NUNU-275016 format. One record per residue: residue in one letter; x, y, z of N, C-alpha, C, O in turn; residue number from 1. Coordinates in Angstrom, 1 decimal. Last residue first. Layout:
type:A, nu:X, nv:Y, nw:Z, cau:X, cav:Y, caw:Z, cu:X, cv:Y, cw:Z, ou:X, ov:Y, ow:Z, seq:NUM .
...
//
This chain:
type:X, nu:61.9, nv:177.3, nw:64.3, cau:62.2, cav:177.5, caw:62.9, cu:62.5, cv:178.9, cw:62.6, ou:62.8, ov:179.3, ow:61.5, seq:142 .
type:X, nu:63.1, nv:178.0, nw:67.7, cau:62.1, cav:177.6, caw:66.7, cu:62.6, cv:177.8, cw:65.3, ou:63.7, ov:178.4, ow:65.1, seq:141 .
type:X, nu:65.9, nv:176.8, nw:69.6, cau:65.2, cav:177.9, caw:68.9, cu:64.2, cv:177.3, cw:67.9, ou:64.4, ov:176.2, ow:67.4, seq:140 .
type:X, nu:66.8, nv:175.5, nw:72.5, cau:66.3, cav:175.1, caw:71.3, cu:65.4, cv:176.2, cw:70.7, ou:64.4, ov:176.6, ow:71.3, seq:139 .
type:X, nu:69.6, nv:175.4, nw:74.6, cau:68.6, cav:176.3, caw:74.0, cu:68.1, cv:175.7, cw:72.7, ou:69.0, ov:175.4, ow:71.8, seq:138 .
type:X, nu:70.9, nv:174.4, nw:77.7, cau:70.5, cav:173.9, caw:76.3, cu:69.4, cv:174.8, cw:75.8, ou:68.3, ov:174.9, ow:76.4, seq:137 .
type:X, nu:73.4, nv:175.1, nw:79.8, cau:72.2, cav:175.6, caw:79.3, cu:71.9, cv:175.2, cw:77.9, ou:72.7, ov:175.5, ow:77.0, seq:136 .
type:X, nu:75.1, nv:174.1, nw:82.6, cau:74.9, cav:173.8, caw:81.2, cu:73.5, cv:174.3, cw:80.8, ou:72.5, ov:173.8, ow:81.4, seq:135 .
type:X, nu:77.2, nv:175.2, nw:85.1, cau:75.9, cav:175.3, caw:84.6, cu:75.9, cv:175.0, cw:83.1, ou:76.7, ov:175.6, ow:82.3, seq:134 .
type:X, nu:79.1, nv:174.5, nw:87.9, cau:79.1, cav:174.5, caw:86.5, cu:77.6, cv:174.4, cw:86.0, ou:76.8, ov:173.6, ow:86.6, seq:133 .
type:X, nu:80.0, nv:176.3, nw:90.7, cau:79.0, cav:175.4, caw:90.1, cu:79.0, cv:175.6, cw:88.6, ou:78.9, ov:176.7, ow:88.1, seq:132 .
type:X, nu:82.6, nv:176.6, nw:93.1, cau:82.0, cav:176.9, caw:91.9, cu:81.0, cv:175.9, cw:91.5, ou:81.1, ov:174.7, ow:91.8, seq:131 .
type:X, nu:81.9, nv:176.2, nw:96.7, cau:82.7, cav:176.3, caw:95.5, cu:82.0, cv:176.7, cw:94.2, ou:80.8, ov:177.1, ow:94.3, seq:130 .
type:X, nu:80.0, nv:176.3, nw:98.6, cau:81.2, cav:176.9, caw:98.9, cu:82.1, cv:177.1, cw:97.7, ou:83.0, ov:178.0, ow:97.6, seq:129 .
type:X, nu:76.6, nv:177.0, nw:97.7, cau:77.7, cav:176.1, caw:97.6, cu:79.0, cv:176.9, cw:98.0, ou:79.0, ov:178.1, ow:97.8, seq:128 .
type:X, nu:74.7, nv:179.0, nw:98.4, cau:74.3, cav:177.6, caw:98.3, cu:75.5, cv:176.6, cw:98.3, ou:75.4, ov:175.5, ow:98.8, seq:127 .
type:X, nu:76.1, nv:181.3, nw:100.8, cau:75.7, cav:180.9, caw:99.5, cu:75.4, cv:179.4, cw:99.4, ou:75.9, ov:178.7, ow:100.3, seq:126 .
type:X, nu:75.2, nv:183.0, nw:103.6, cau:75.8, cav:181.7, caw:103.2, cu:75.3, cv:181.3, cw:101.8, ou:74.1, ov:181.0, ow:101.7, seq:125 .
type:X, nu:73.9, nv:185.2, nw:104.4, cau:75.4, cav:185.3, caw:104.2, cu:76.0, cv:184.0, cw:103.7, ou:77.2, ov:184.0, ow:103.5, seq:124 .
type:X, nu:71.3, nv:184.6, nw:104.8, cau:71.6, cav:185.3, caw:103.6, cu:73.1, cv:185.5, cw:103.3, ou:73.5, ov:185.9, ow:102.3, seq:123 .
type:X, nu:70.2, nv:181.6, nw:105.9, cau:71.2, cav:182.6, caw:106.2, cu:71.6, cv:183.3, cw:104.9, ou:72.2, ov:182.7, ow:104.1, seq:122 .
type:X, nu:66.7, nv:181.1, nw:105.4, cau:68.1, cav:180.8, caw:105.1, cu:69.0, cv:181.9, cw:105.5, ou:68.5, ov:183.1, ow:105.6, seq:121 .
type:X, nu:63.9, nv:179.9, nw:107.0, cau:64.7, cav:181.1, caw:106.7, cu:66.1, cv:180.7, cw:106.5, ou:66.7, ov:180.1, ow:107.4, seq:120 .
type:X, nu:62.0, nv:177.5, nw:105.1, cau:62.7, cav:177.9, caw:106.3, cu:63.5, cv:179.2, cw:106.0, ou:63.7, ov:179.5, ow:104.8, seq:119 .
type:X, nu:60.7, nv:176.1, nw:103.1, cau:60.3, cav:177.5, caw:103.5, cu:60.9, cv:177.9, cw:104.8, ou:60.2, ov:178.7, ow:105.5, seq:118 .
type:X, nu:61.7, nv:173.8, nw:102.2, cau:60.9, cav:173.7, caw:103.3, cu:60.5, cv:175.0, cw:103.9, ou:59.9, ov:175.1, ow:105.0, seq:117 .
type:X, nu:63.5, nv:174.3, nw:100.1, cau:62.2, cav:173.7, caw:99.8, cu:61.3, cv:173.5, cw:101.0, ou:60.1, ov:173.2, ow:100.7, seq:116 .
type:X, nu:65.0, nv:177.4, nw:99.8, cau:64.8, cav:176.3, caw:100.8, cu:63.5, cv:175.6, cw:100.5, ou:62.4, ov:176.3, ow:100.5, seq:115 .
type:X, nu:66.4, nv:178.1, nw:96.6, cau:65.7, cav:178.4, caw:97.8, cu:65.5, cv:177.2, cw:98.6, ou:65.8, ov:176.0, ow:98.2, seq:114 .
type:X, nu:67.9, nv:179.5, nw:93.9, cau:68.1, cav:178.4, caw:94.9, cu:67.4, cv:178.8, cw:96.2, ou:67.8, ov:179.8, ow:96.8, seq:113 .
type:X, nu:67.4, nv:180.2, nw:90.6, cau:67.0, cav:180.6, caw:91.9, cu:67.2, cv:179.3, cw:92.8, ou:66.8, ov:178.2, ow:92.5, seq:112 .
type:X, nu:68.9, nv:181.6, nw:87.8, cau:68.8, cav:180.4, caw:88.6, cu:68.5, cv:180.8, cw:90.0, ou:69.2, ov:181.7, ow:90.6, seq:111 .
type:X, nu:67.9, nv:183.0, nw:84.7, cau:68.1, cav:183.2, caw:86.2, cu:67.9, cv:181.9, cw:86.9, ou:67.0, ov:181.2, ow:86.7, seq:110 .
type:X, nu:69.2, nv:184.0, nw:81.7, cau:68.7, cav:182.8, caw:82.5, cu:69.0, cv:183.1, cw:83.9, ou:70.1, ov:183.4, ow:84.3, seq:109 .
type:X, nu:68.6, nv:186.4, nw:79.2, cau:69.0, cav:186.1, caw:80.5, cu:68.4, cv:184.8, cw:81.0, ou:67.2, ov:184.5, ow:80.7, seq:108 .
type:X, nu:67.6, nv:187.2, nw:76.7, cau:69.0, cav:187.4, caw:77.0, cu:69.5, cv:187.0, cw:78.3, ou:70.6, ov:187.2, ow:78.6, seq:107 .
type:X, nu:64.4, nv:187.3, nw:77.8, cau:65.2, cav:187.7, caw:76.7, cu:66.6, cv:188.0, cw:77.1, ou:66.9, ov:188.9, ow:77.9, seq:106 .
type:X, nu:64.3, nv:184.8, nw:80.3, cau:63.8, cav:185.9, caw:79.7, cu:64.7, cv:186.3, cw:78.6, ou:65.7, ov:185.6, ow:78.4, seq:105 .
type:X, nu:63.8, nv:181.9, nw:82.3, cau:64.5, cav:182.6, caw:81.2, cu:63.6, cv:183.7, cw:80.7, ou:62.4, ov:183.6, ow:80.5, seq:104 .
type:X, nu:64.6, nv:180.2, nw:85.3, cau:63.7, cav:181.1, caw:84.6, cu:64.5, cv:181.7, cw:83.5, ou:65.6, ov:182.1, ow:83.6, seq:103 .
type:X, nu:65.0, nv:177.3, nw:87.3, cau:65.5, cav:178.2, caw:86.2, cu:64.4, cv:179.0, cw:85.5, ou:63.4, ov:178.4, ow:85.2, seq:102 .
type:X, nu:65.5, nv:176.3, nw:90.6, cau:64.6, cav:176.5, caw:89.5, cu:65.3, cv:177.4, cw:88.5, ou:66.2, ov:178.2, ow:88.9, seq:101 .
type:X, nu:66.3, nv:174.2, nw:93.3, cau:66.8, cav:175.0, caw:92.2, cu:65.7, cv:175.1, cw:91.1, ou:65.2, ov:174.0, ow:90.8, seq:100 .
type:X, nu:66.4, nv:174.0, nw:96.7, cau:65.5, cav:173.7, caw:95.6, cu:65.9, cv:174.7, cw:94.5, ou:65.8, ov:175.9, ow:94.6, seq:99 .
type:X, nu:68.9, nv:172.5, nw:98.6, cau:68.4, cav:173.7, caw:98.0, cu:67.5, cv:173.3, cw:96.8, ou:67.8, ov:172.4, ow:96.1, seq:98 .
type:X, nu:70.2, nv:170.2, nw:99.5, cau:69.3, cav:170.9, caw:100.4, cu:68.6, cv:172.2, cw:99.9, ou:67.9, ov:172.8, ow:100.6, seq:97 .
type:X, nu:71.7, nv:169.4, nw:97.3, cau:72.4, cav:169.8, caw:98.5, cu:71.5, cv:170.6, cw:99.4, ou:71.9, ov:171.6, ow:100.1, seq:96 .
type:X, nu:69.0, nv:170.0, nw:95.2, cau:70.4, cav:169.6, caw:95.2, cu:71.1, cv:170.2, cw:96.5, ou:70.9, ov:171.4, ow:96.8, seq:95 .
type:X, nu:66.1, nv:169.3, nw:93.7, cau:66.7, cav:169.7, caw:95.0, cu:68.1, cv:169.1, cw:95.0, ou:68.3, ov:167.9, ow:94.9, seq:94 .
type:X, nu:65.1, nv:170.9, nw:90.6, cau:65.6, cav:169.7, caw:91.4, cu:66.0, cv:170.2, cw:92.7, ou:66.3, ov:171.4, ow:92.9, seq:93 .
type:X, nu:64.2, nv:171.9, nw:87.3, cau:64.1, cav:172.0, caw:88.8, cu:64.5, cv:170.7, cw:89.5, ou:64.1, ov:169.6, ow:89.0, seq:92 .
type:X, nu:67.4, nv:170.8, nw:86.3, cau:66.6, cav:171.5, caw:87.2, cu:65.3, cv:172.0, cw:86.6, ou:65.3, ov:172.3, ow:85.4, seq:91 .
type:X, nu:69.3, nv:167.9, nw:86.0, cau:68.4, cav:168.8, caw:85.4, cu:67.5, cv:169.5, cw:86.4, ou:67.1, ov:168.9, ow:87.4, seq:90 .
type:X, nu:72.6, nv:167.5, nw:86.8, cau:71.3, cav:167.4, caw:87.4, cu:70.4, cv:168.4, cw:86.6, ou:70.7, ov:169.6, ow:86.6, seq:89 .
type:X, nu:75.3, nv:165.6, nw:85.6, cau:74.5, cav:166.8, caw:85.5, cu:73.1, cv:166.6, cw:86.0, ou:72.5, ov:165.6, ow:85.6, seq:88 .
type:X, nu:78.2, nv:164.0, nw:86.9, cau:76.7, cav:164.0, caw:86.8, cu:76.2, cv:165.4, cw:86.6, ou:76.6, ov:166.3, ow:87.2, seq:87 .
type:X, nu:80.9, nv:164.5, nw:86.8, cau:80.4, cav:163.1, caw:86.6, cu:78.9, cv:163.1, cw:86.3, ou:78.4, ov:162.3, ow:85.5, seq:86 .
type:X, nu:82.5, nv:167.2, nw:85.1, cau:81.7, cav:166.6, caw:86.2, cu:81.2, cv:165.2, cw:85.8, ou:81.0, ov:164.9, ow:84.7, seq:85 .
type:X, nu:84.9, nv:168.8, nw:84.3, cau:84.5, cav:167.5, caw:83.8, cu:83.7, cv:166.8, cw:84.9, ou:84.2, ov:165.8, ow:85.5, seq:84 .
type:X, nu:85.0, nv:171.3, nw:85.4, cau:85.4, cav:171.1, caw:84.0, cu:85.0, cv:169.8, cw:83.4, ou:84.8, ov:169.7, ow:82.2, seq:83 .
type:X, nu:84.3, nv:171.3, nw:88.1, cau:83.4, cav:171.9, caw:87.1, cu:83.8, cv:171.7, cw:85.7, ou:82.9, ov:171.9, ow:84.8, seq:82 .
type:X, nu:84.6, nv:169.9, nw:90.7, cau:85.2, cav:169.5, caw:89.4, cu:84.3, cv:170.0, cw:88.3, ou:83.6, ov:169.2, ow:87.6, seq:81 .
type:X, nu:83.4, nv:170.7, nw:92.9, cau:84.8, cav:170.9, caw:92.9, cu:85.4, cv:170.5, cw:91.6, ou:86.6, ov:170.8, ow:91.3, seq:80 .
type:X, nu:80.7, nv:170.1, nw:92.6, cau:81.1, cav:171.5, caw:92.5, cu:82.6, cv:171.7, cw:92.4, ou:83.0, ov:172.7, ow:92.0, seq:79 .
type:X, nu:79.0, nv:167.8, nw:91.4, cau:80.4, cav:167.8, caw:91.8, cu:81.0, cv:169.2, cw:91.6, ou:81.6, ov:169.5, ow:90.6, seq:78 .
type:X, nu:76.7, nv:168.2, nw:90.2, cau:76.6, cav:167.8, caw:91.6, cu:78.0, cv:167.8, cw:92.2, ou:78.1, ov:167.7, ow:93.4, seq:77 .
type:X, nu:76.0, nv:170.9, nw:88.0, cau:76.8, cav:169.8, caw:88.4, cu:76.5, cv:169.5, cw:89.8, ou:76.2, ov:170.3, ow:90.6, seq:76 .
type:X, nu:72.8, nv:171.5, nw:86.3, cau:73.9, cav:171.9, caw:87.2, cu:74.7, cv:170.6, cw:87.5, ou:74.3, ov:169.5, ow:87.4, seq:75 .
type:X, nu:71.0, nv:172.7, nw:83.5, cau:71.6, cav:171.5, caw:84.2, cu:72.7, cv:172.1, cw:85.1, ou:73.4, ov:173.0, ow:84.8, seq:74 .
type:X, nu:68.1, nv:173.7, nw:81.8, cau:69.3, cav:174.1, caw:82.5, cu:69.7, cv:172.9, cw:83.4, ou:68.8, ov:172.2, ow:84.0, seq:73 .
type:X, nu:66.6, nv:174.5, nw:78.7, cau:66.8, cav:173.5, caw:79.7, cu:68.1, cv:173.9, cw:80.4, ou:69.0, ov:174.2, ow:79.8, seq:72 .
type:X, nu:64.2, nv:176.2, nw:76.8, cau:65.5, cav:176.3, caw:77.5, cu:65.5, cv:175.3, cw:78.6, ou:64.6, ov:175.3, ow:79.5, seq:71 .
type:X, nu:62.6, nv:176.6, nw:73.6, cau:62.8, cav:175.9, caw:74.9, cu:64.2, cv:176.1, cw:75.5, ou:65.2, ov:176.2, ow:74.7, seq:70 .
type:X, nu:60.5, nv:178.7, nw:71.7, cau:61.5, cav:177.8, caw:71.9, cu:61.5, cv:177.1, cw:73.3, ou:60.5, ov:177.1, ow:73.9, seq:69 .
type:X, nu:58.6, nv:180.8, nw:71.5, cau:58.3, cav:179.5, caw:70.9, cu:59.3, cv:178.4, cw:71.1, ou:59.1, ov:177.3, ow:70.7, seq:68 .
type:X, nu:59.3, nv:183.1, nw:73.1, cau:58.0, cav:182.9, caw:72.6, cu:57.7, cv:181.5, cw:72.2, ou:56.6, ov:180.9, ow:72.5, seq:67 .
type:X, nu:62.1, nv:182.8, nw:73.7, cau:61.1, cav:183.0, caw:74.8, cu:59.7, cv:182.7, cw:74.3, ou:58.9, ov:182.1, ow:75.1, seq:66 .
type:X, nu:63.1, nv:182.5, nw:71.1, cau:63.2, cav:181.4, caw:72.1, cu:62.2, cv:181.5, cw:73.2, ou:61.6, ov:180.6, ow:73.6, seq:65 .
type:X, nu:62.4, nv:184.9, nw:70.0, cau:61.8, cav:183.7, caw:69.4, cu:61.9, cv:182.6, cw:70.4, ou:61.0, ov:181.7, ow:70.5, seq:64 .
type:X, nu:64.1, nv:186.5, nw:71.5, cau:62.7, cav:186.7, caw:71.7, cu:61.9, cv:185.5, cw:71.1, ou:60.9, ov:185.0, ow:71.7, seq:63 .
type:X, nu:66.8, nv:184.3, nw:72.5, cau:66.2, cav:185.4, caw:71.7, cu:64.8, cv:185.5, cw:72.1, ou:64.2, ov:184.7, ow:72.8, seq:62 .
type:X, nu:69.5, nv:183.3, nw:74.0, cau:68.0, cav:183.3, caw:74.3, cu:67.4, cv:184.5, cw:73.7, ou:67.4, ov:185.6, ow:74.2, seq:61 .
type:X, nu:72.1, nv:184.0, nw:73.5, cau:71.5, cav:183.1, caw:72.6, cu:70.0, cv:182.9, cw:72.9, ou:69.2, ov:182.3, ow:72.0, seq:60 .
type:X, nu:73.0, nv:185.6, nw:75.6, cau:72.5, cav:186.3, caw:74.4, cu:71.8, cv:185.3, cw:73.4, ou:71.1, ov:185.8, ow:72.5, seq:59 .
type:X, nu:72.7, nv:185.4, nw:78.7, cau:72.8, cav:184.4, caw:77.6, cu:72.2, cv:185.0, cw:76.4, ou:71.0, ov:184.9, ow:76.2, seq:58 .
type:X, nu:73.9, nv:186.1, nw:81.9, cau:73.6, cav:186.7, caw:80.5, cu:73.8, cv:185.6, cw:79.5, ou:74.9, ov:185.0, ow:79.3, seq:57 .
type:X, nu:72.3, nv:185.0, nw:84.7, cau:73.4, cav:184.7, caw:83.7, cu:73.0, cv:185.3, cw:82.4, ou:72.0, ov:185.0, ow:81.8, seq:56 .
type:X, nu:71.8, nv:185.9, nw:88.0, cau:71.4, cav:186.1, caw:86.6, cu:72.6, cv:185.9, cw:85.7, ou:73.6, ov:186.4, ow:85.9, seq:55 .
type:X, nu:71.0, nv:184.0, nw:90.8, cau:72.1, cav:184.5, caw:90.0, cu:71.5, cv:184.7, cw:88.6, ou:70.9, ov:183.8, ow:88.0, seq:54 .
type:X, nu:69.8, nv:184.0, nw:94.2, cau:69.6, cav:183.9, caw:92.7, cu:70.9, cv:184.4, cw:92.1, ou:71.6, ov:185.1, ow:92.7, seq:53 .
type:X, nu:68.5, nv:182.4, nw:97.2, cau:69.5, cav:183.1, caw:96.4, cu:69.2, cv:183.0, cw:94.9, ou:68.6, ov:182.1, ow:94.5, seq:52 .
type:X, nu:65.9, nv:182.8, nw:99.5, cau:66.9, cav:182.1, caw:98.9, cu:68.0, cv:183.0, cw:98.2, ou:68.2, ov:184.1, ow:98.7, seq:51 .
type:X, nu:62.5, nv:182.5, nw:100.4, cau:63.8, cav:183.1, caw:100.7, cu:64.9, cv:182.2, cw:100.1, ou:64.8, ov:181.0, ow:100.2, seq:50 .
type:X, nu:60.3, nv:181.8, nw:97.5, cau:60.7, cav:181.8, caw:98.9, cu:62.0, cv:182.6, cw:99.1, ou:62.5, ov:183.2, ow:98.2, seq:49 .
type:X, nu:59.5, nv:182.3, nw:95.0, cau:60.2, cav:181.0, caw:95.3, cu:60.7, cv:181.0, cw:96.7, ou:61.6, ov:180.1, ow:97.0, seq:48 .
type:X, nu:58.5, nv:184.8, nw:94.9, cau:57.6, cav:183.7, caw:94.5, cu:58.2, cv:182.3, cw:94.9, ou:57.5, ov:181.4, ow:95.2, seq:47 .
type:X, nu:60.7, nv:186.1, nw:97.4, cau:59.6, cav:186.3, caw:96.4, cu:58.8, cv:185.0, cw:96.1, ou:58.6, ov:184.3, ow:97.1, seq:46 .
type:X, nu:64.0, nv:187.2, nw:97.9, cau:62.8, cav:186.6, caw:98.4, cu:61.7, cv:186.9, cw:97.4, ou:61.8, ov:187.9, ow:96.7, seq:45 .
type:X, nu:67.6, nv:186.7, nw:97.9, cau:66.3, cav:187.2, caw:97.3, cu:65.2, cv:186.6, cw:98.1, ou:65.3, ov:185.6, ow:98.8, seq:44 .
type:X, nu:71.1, nv:187.4, nw:97.7, cau:69.9, cav:187.0, caw:98.5, cu:68.7, cv:187.5, cw:97.8, ou:68.7, ov:188.7, ow:97.3, seq:43 .
type:X, nu:73.0, nv:186.2, nw:95.0, cau:72.4, cav:187.4, caw:95.6, cu:71.2, cv:186.9, cw:96.4, ou:70.4, ov:186.2, ow:95.9, seq:42 .
type:X, nu:76.1, nv:184.8, nw:93.9, cau:74.7, cav:184.6, caw:94.5, cu:74.3, cv:185.8, cw:95.2, ou:75.0, ov:186.4, ow:96.0, seq:41 .
type:X, nu:78.7, nv:185.3, nw:93.4, cau:77.7, cav:185.8, caw:92.4, cu:76.3, cv:185.6, cw:92.9, ou:75.4, ov:186.2, ow:92.4, seq:40 .
type:X, nu:80.5, nv:184.1, nw:95.1, cau:80.3, cav:185.5, caw:95.3, cu:79.2, cv:186.1, cw:94.4, ou:78.9, ov:187.3, ow:94.5, seq:39 .
type:X, nu:80.8, nv:181.4, nw:94.0, cau:80.1, cav:181.7, caw:95.3, cu:79.7, cv:183.1, cw:95.5, ou:78.6, ov:183.4, ow:96.1, seq:38 .
type:X, nu:80.3, nv:181.4, nw:90.5, cau:81.2, cav:181.5, caw:91.6, cu:80.4, cv:181.8, cw:92.9, ou:79.3, ov:182.5, ow:92.8, seq:37 .
type:X, nu:79.2, nv:179.4, nw:87.9, cau:78.7, cav:180.3, caw:89.0, cu:79.7, cv:180.3, cw:90.1, ou:80.0, ov:179.2, ow:90.7, seq:36 .
type:X, nu:80.1, nv:179.1, nw:84.6, cau:80.5, cav:178.8, caw:85.9, cu:79.9, cv:179.9, cw:86.9, ou:80.2, ov:181.0, ow:86.7, seq:35 .
type:X, nu:78.4, nv:177.8, nw:81.7, cau:78.9, cav:178.9, caw:82.5, cu:79.3, cv:178.3, cw:83.9, ou:79.0, ov:177.2, ow:84.2, seq:34 .
type:X, nu:77.9, nv:176.8, nw:78.4, cau:78.3, cav:176.5, caw:79.7, cu:78.8, cv:177.7, cw:80.4, ou:79.5, ov:178.5, ow:79.8, seq:33 .
type:X, nu:75.4, nv:176.0, nw:75.9, cau:76.4, cav:176.9, caw:76.5, cu:76.7, cv:176.6, cw:77.9, ou:75.8, ov:176.1, ow:78.6, seq:32 .
type:X, nu:74.2, nv:174.6, nw:73.0, cau:74.5, cav:174.4, caw:74.4, cu:75.6, cv:175.3, cw:74.8, ou:76.6, ov:175.4, ow:74.2, seq:31 .
type:X, nu:71.5, nv:174.6, nw:70.8, cau:72.7, cav:175.3, caw:71.2, cu:73.0, cv:175.0, cw:72.7, ou:72.1, ov:175.3, ow:73.5, seq:30 .
type:X, nu:70.1, nv:172.1, nw:68.8, cau:70.1, cav:172.7, caw:70.1, cu:71.5, cv:173.3, cw:70.4, ou:72.5, ov:172.7, ow:70.1, seq:29 .
type:X, nu:68.4, nv:172.2, nw:65.7, cau:69.5, cav:171.9, caw:66.5, cu:69.5, cv:172.7, cw:67.8, ou:68.9, ov:173.8, ow:67.9, seq:28 .
type:X, nu:65.0, nv:171.2, nw:65.4, cau:66.0, cav:172.2, caw:65.3, cu:67.2, cv:171.8, cw:66.1, ou:67.0, ov:171.2, ow:67.2, seq:27 .
type:X, nu:63.3, nv:168.8, nw:63.7, cau:63.9, cav:169.1, caw:65.0, cu:65.1, cv:170.1, cw:64.8, ou:66.0, ov:169.8, ow:64.0, seq:26 .
type:X, nu:60.4, nv:168.7, nw:61.9, cau:61.8, cav:169.0, caw:61.8, cu:62.3, cv:169.4, cw:63.2, ou:61.7, ov:170.3, ow:63.8, seq:25 .
type:X, nu:58.2, nv:166.2, nw:61.3, cau:58.5, cav:167.3, caw:62.2, cu:60.0, cv:167.5, cw:62.1, ou:60.8, ov:166.6, ow:62.3, seq:24 .
type:X, nu:55.9, nv:165.3, nw:58.8, cau:57.3, cav:165.2, caw:59.3, cu:57.5, cv:166.4, cw:60.2, ou:57.1, ov:167.5, ow:59.9, seq:23 .
type:X, nu:53.1, nv:163.3, nw:58.3, cau:53.7, cav:164.6, caw:58.6, cu:55.0, cv:164.4, cw:59.2, ou:55.3, ov:163.5, ow:59.9, seq:22 .
type:X, nu:51.2, nv:161.6, nw:55.9, cau:52.3, cav:161.5, caw:56.8, cu:52.9, cv:162.9, cw:57.0, ou:53.2, ov:163.6, ow:56.0, seq:21 .
type:X, nu:47.9, nv:160.9, nw:55.7, cau:48.9, cav:161.9, caw:55.4, cu:50.0, cv:161.8, cw:56.4, ou:49.8, ov:161.8, ow:57.6, seq:20 .
type:X, nu:46.1, nv:158.2, nw:54.3, cau:46.7, cav:158.8, caw:55.5, cu:47.8, cv:159.8, cw:55.0, ou:48.4, ov:159.6, ow:54.0, seq:19 .
type:X, nu:42.9, nv:158.0, nw:52.7, cau:44.4, cav:157.9, caw:52.7, cu:44.9, cv:158.6, cw:53.9, ou:44.3, ov:159.5, ow:54.5, seq:18 .
type:X, nu:40.2, nv:155.9, nw:51.8, cau:40.8, cav:157.0, caw:52.6, cu:42.3, cv:156.9, cw:52.6, ou:42.8, ov:155.8, ow:52.4, seq:17 .
type:X, nu:39.4, nv:153.6, nw:50.6, cau:39.6, cav:154.8, caw:49.8, cu:40.2, cv:156.0, cw:50.5, ou:40.6, ov:157.0, ow:50.0, seq:16 .
type:X, nu:38.8, nv:151.7, nw:52.4, cau:39.9, cav:151.5, caw:51.5, cu:40.3, cv:152.7, cw:50.7, ou:41.4, ov:152.8, ow:50.2, seq:15 .
type:X, nu:36.6, nv:152.7, nw:53.8, cau:37.8, cav:152.3, caw:54.6, cu:39.0, cv:152.2, cw:53.6, ou:40.1, ov:152.6, ow:54.0, seq:14 .
type:X, nu:34.8, nv:153.1, nw:51.8, cau:35.2, cav:154.3, caw:52.6, cu:36.5, cv:153.9, cw:53.3, ou:37.4, ov:154.7, ow:53.4, seq:13 .
type:X, nu:34.3, nv:150.5, nw:51.0, cau:35.0, cav:151.4, caw:50.1, cu:35.5, cv:152.7, cw:50.8, ou:36.5, ov:153.2, ow:50.4, seq:12 .
type:X, nu:33.1, nv:149.5, nw:53.3, cau:34.4, cav:149.0, caw:52.9, cu:35.1, cv:149.9, cw:51.9, ou:36.3, ov:150.1, ow:52.0, seq:11 .
type:X, nu:30.8, nv:151.0, nw:53.4, cau:31.7, cav:151.1, caw:54.5, cu:33.1, cv:150.6, cw:54.1, ou:34.1, ov:151.2, ow:54.4, seq:10 .
type:X, nu:29.6, nv:150.3, nw:50.9, cau:30.0, cav:151.7, caw:51.2, cu:31.0, cv:151.8, cw:52.3, ou:31.9, ov:152.6, ow:52.3, seq:9 .
type:X, nu:29.2, nv:147.5, nw:51.3, cau:30.1, cav:148.0, caw:50.2, cu:30.5, cv:149.5, cw:50.4, ou:31.7, ov:149.8, ow:50.2, seq:8 .
type:X, nu:27.4, nv:147.6, nw:53.4, cau:28.7, cav:146.9, caw:53.6, cu:29.7, cv:147.4, cw:52.5, ou:30.8, ov:147.7, ow:52.8, seq:7 .
type:X, nu:25.2, nv:148.8, nw:52.1, cau:25.9, cav:149.4, caw:53.3, cu:27.3, cv:148.9, cw:53.5, ou:28.2, ov:149.6, ow:53.8, seq:6 .
type:X, nu:24.6, nv:146.9, nw:50.2, cau:25.0, cav:148.2, caw:49.8, cu:25.7, cv:148.9, cw:50.9, ou:26.7, ov:149.6, ow:50.6, seq:5 .
type:X, nu:24.0, nv:144.7, nw:51.9, cau:25.0, cav:144.6, caw:50.9, cu:25.5, cv:145.9, cw:50.4, ou:26.8, ov:146.1, ow:50.3, seq:4 .
type:X, nu:21.8, nv:145.7, nw:53.2, cau:23.0, cav:145.4, caw:54.0, cu:24.2, cv:145.2, cw:53.0, ou:25.4, ov:145.6, ow:53.4, seq:3 .
type:X, nu:20.0, nv:146.1, nw:51.2, cau:20.4, cav:147.2, caw:51.9, cu:21.7, cv:146.9, cw:52.7, ou:22.7, ov:147.7, ow:52.7, seq:2 .
type:X, nu:19.6, nv:143.4, nw:50.5, cau:20.1, cav:144.3, caw:49.5, cu:20.7, cv:145.5, cw:50.2, ou:21.8, ov:146.0, ow:49.9, seq:1 .
//
């Protein structure tokens, strides 16, 4: 009798529970493109080693983006064809011997190019001889 009652309780618990379906709203992503010219790179040293950096003003990066959103950055591998590149490289990545990382703060995206092997780089030589196209994808919270 105990087993019958226990079986009934277990089965009724199994069939009487309900699942709650939750929906996640995906916010649209804003994409902006910039071109980095060779003369915009500034020599730097710090947390990412010796290298170069460029600060890109991106007013679409709001405080809400910094606190709760997401920013993804992509570079072209074909620096001579920035208007219609064949491939976009998501960073962080190593491109042409430089380790690229992207940092974002309120209104600014900073791209740092450093030597992945911690060698001393020539501060007079920018990472690329030509322009680099940058695609920045910004997802803001609700």
